[in-house]
C-alpha positions in Angstrom: 156.3 86.6 75.6 159.4 85.4 73.8 162.7 85.4 75.5 164.4 87.8 73.1 161.5 90.3 73.4 161.8 90.1 77.1 165.5 90.7 76.9 165.0 93.7 74.6 162.5 95.1 77.0 165.0 94.7 79.9 167.8 96.3 78.0 165.5 99.3 76.8 164.4 99.7 80.5 168.0 99.7 81.6 168.7 102.5 79.1 165.7 104.4 80.2 166.7 104.1 83.8 170.3 105.1 83.3 169.2 108.2 81.3 166.7 109.2 84.1 169.5 109.0 86.6 172.0 110.8 84.5 169.6 113.5 83.7 168.7 114.0 87.5 172.4 114.0 88.4 173.1 116.4 85.8 170.2 118.7 86.8 171.4 118.6 90.4 174.9 119.5 89.4 173.5 122.4 87.3 171.6 123.8 90.3 174.4 123.2 92.9 177.4 124.2 90.9 178.2 127.1 88.8 177.8 125.9 85.2 178.6 128.2 82.3 174.9 128.5 81.3 172.6 127.3 84.1 169.4 127.3 81.9 170.9 125.2 79.2 172.2 122.8 81.6 168.8 122.5 83.4 167.1 122.1 80.0 169.5 119.4 78.9 169.0 117.6 82.2 165.3 117.8 81.9 165.3 116.6 78.2 167.5 113.5 79.2 164.9 112.7 82.0 162.1 113.0 79.8 163.8 110.7 77.1 164.7 108.2 79.8 161.1 108.2 81.0 159.9 107.8 77.6 162.3 104.8 77.1 160.9 103.3 80.4 157.4 103.4 78.8 158.6 101.9 75.8 160.1 99.1 77.7 157.0 98.5 79.5 155.2 98.3 76.2 157.6 95.9 74.7 157.2 93.6 77.8 153.4 93.6 77.0 154.2 92.9 73.3 152.5 96.1 72.2 153.0 96.5 68.6 153.4 100.3 68.7 156.6 99.9 71.0 158.7 98.4 68.2 159.2 101.6 66.2 160.4 103.9 69.1 162.7 101.1 70.5 164.3 100.7 67.0 164.5 104.4 66.5 166.1 104.8 69.9 168.8 102.2 69.1 169.4 103.7 65.7 169.9 107.2 67.2 172.3 105.5 69.8 174.6 104.1 67.1 176.1 107.4 65.8 176.3 108.8 69.3 178.4 105.6 70.2 180.6 106.0 67.0 181.1 109.7 67.9 182.3 108.6 71.4 184.7 106.1 69.8 186.0 109.0 67.5 186.4 111.2 70.6 188.3 108.3 72.2 185.8 108.0 75.1 185.8 104.2 75.2 184.5 103.9 78.5 181.1 105.5 77.4 181.2 104.3 73.8 181.2 100.6 74.6 178.1 100.3 76.6 176.2 102.7 74.2 177.2 100.6 71.2 176.8 97.1 72.8 173.3 98.1 74.2 172.1 99.4 70.8 173.4 96.3 69.0 172.0 94.1 71.5 168.6 95.5 71.5 168.4 95.6 67.6 169.6 92.0 67.5 167.0 90.9 70.1 164.1 92.8 68.3 165.0 91.2 65.1 164.8 87.7 66.4 162.1 85.8 64.7 160.4 84.9 68.0 160.4 88.7 69.0 158.8 89.5 65.7 156.1 86.8 66.0 155.1 88.1 69.5 153.8 91.2 67.8 151.5 89.4 65.2 
């Protein structure tokens, strides 16, 4: 496996792991605390965990150079870019920086010629 593809798989796995942890923490907070809407909080937490788990599966497939993994990996990063821009506009720099940097890094690694050649 090419080095850029391996790095992309690691970064996507990092994103997935962080989302699973954030979703689990949010879910625990929704159960323990008194949120405005408990059902919505728990559903948001569940969705975050599911998306994170999906990214972990995509990262595993990228590491194995499975051709199908490229599309969801790129799509996830393209969806992360406007989220990062929205965080910048909301002046939440501490969250915007990692979101944007990870998305750009994954896209750059997946666009590398050696990463694309690994799928052929």
